[in-house]
C-alpha positions in Angstrom: -12.9 -17.9 -76.3 -16.3 -15.1 -77.0 -18.3 -15.7 -79.3 -21.4 -13.3 -79.5 -24.5 -15.7 -80.3 -28.2 -14.0 -80.4 -29.8 -17.3 -78.8 -26.5 -18.5 -77.3 -27.9 -22.3 -79.8 -26.3 -21.5 -82.7 -22.6 -20.1 -83.2 -22.1 -21.2 -79.3 -22.7 -24.3 -80.5 -20.6 -24.9 -82.8 -18.3 -23.6 -80.5 -18.8 -26.1 -78.1 -19.4 -28.9 -80.8 -15.3 -27.9 -81.6 -14.6 -28.3 -78.1 -15.9 -31.1 -77.6 -13.9 -33.0 -80.2 -11.3 -31.1 -79.6 -10.1 -31.1 -76.0 -13.3 -33.5 -74.7 -11.7 -36.4 -76.9 -15.3 -36.9 -78.1 -16.6 -38.6 -81.2 -18.7 -36.1 -84.2 -22.0 -38.3 -83.1 -21.8 -37.1 -79.8 -20.1 -33.8 -80.5 -23.2 -33.3 -82.2 -25.5 -33.2 -79.2 -24.5 -29.1 -79.5 -27.0 -28.6 -81.7 -30.0 -30.1 -80.5 -33.7 -28.3 -80.3 -33.4 -28.2 -76.4 -30.8 -26.1 -76.2 -32.6 -24.4 -78.6 -31.2 -24.9 -82.2 -33.6 -24.9 -84.7 -31.9 -26.2 -88.2 -33.4 -23.6 -90.1 -32.7 -20.6 -92.0 -29.0 -20.6 -92.6 -28.3 -22.4 -89.4 -28.1 -26.1 -90.3 -25.4 -25.0 -92.4 -23.0 -25.4 -88.7 -23.7 -28.6 -88.9 -20.9 -29.2 -92.2 -17.9 -29.6 -90.5 -18.8 -31.7 -88.2 -20.0 -33.1 -91.1 -17.6 -32.9 -93.2 -15.1 -33.6 -90.5 -16.7 -37.2 -90.1 -16.6 -38.0 -94.2 -13.1 -37.2 -93.6 -12.7 -39.8 -90.7 -13.5 -42.1 -93.5 -11.5 -41.3 -96.1 -9.0 -41.4 -93.8 -9.8 -45.1 -92.5 -8.9 -43.1 -89.1 -10.5 -43.3 -85.6 -11.6 -39.6 -84.4 -9.5 -38.9 -81.6 -8.2 -34.7 -80.1 -4.7 -35.0 -81.1 -6.5 -35.6 -85.2 
C-alpha cells in the first residue's frame, strides 16, 4: 500500500489507524493514537475530518452493541 502524504501525518495516520483496527485488532480509542500531534498531525484546515471514520465506526459498534475485533 502506497499513500502519498505531504508530511506523513494525515493520510498516513489514517492508514496507520485502519491497520491498527483491522490487522492489529486494537480498539478505535487506541487506533486514534495514530493521529497525534507528536506524530505531526495537527487537526486544522480539514485534516480533523480524517478522524470521522473512527468516530463513525465507534458509534456503529455502540448501536450494534458489538465489541471491536479485527473480524468485525
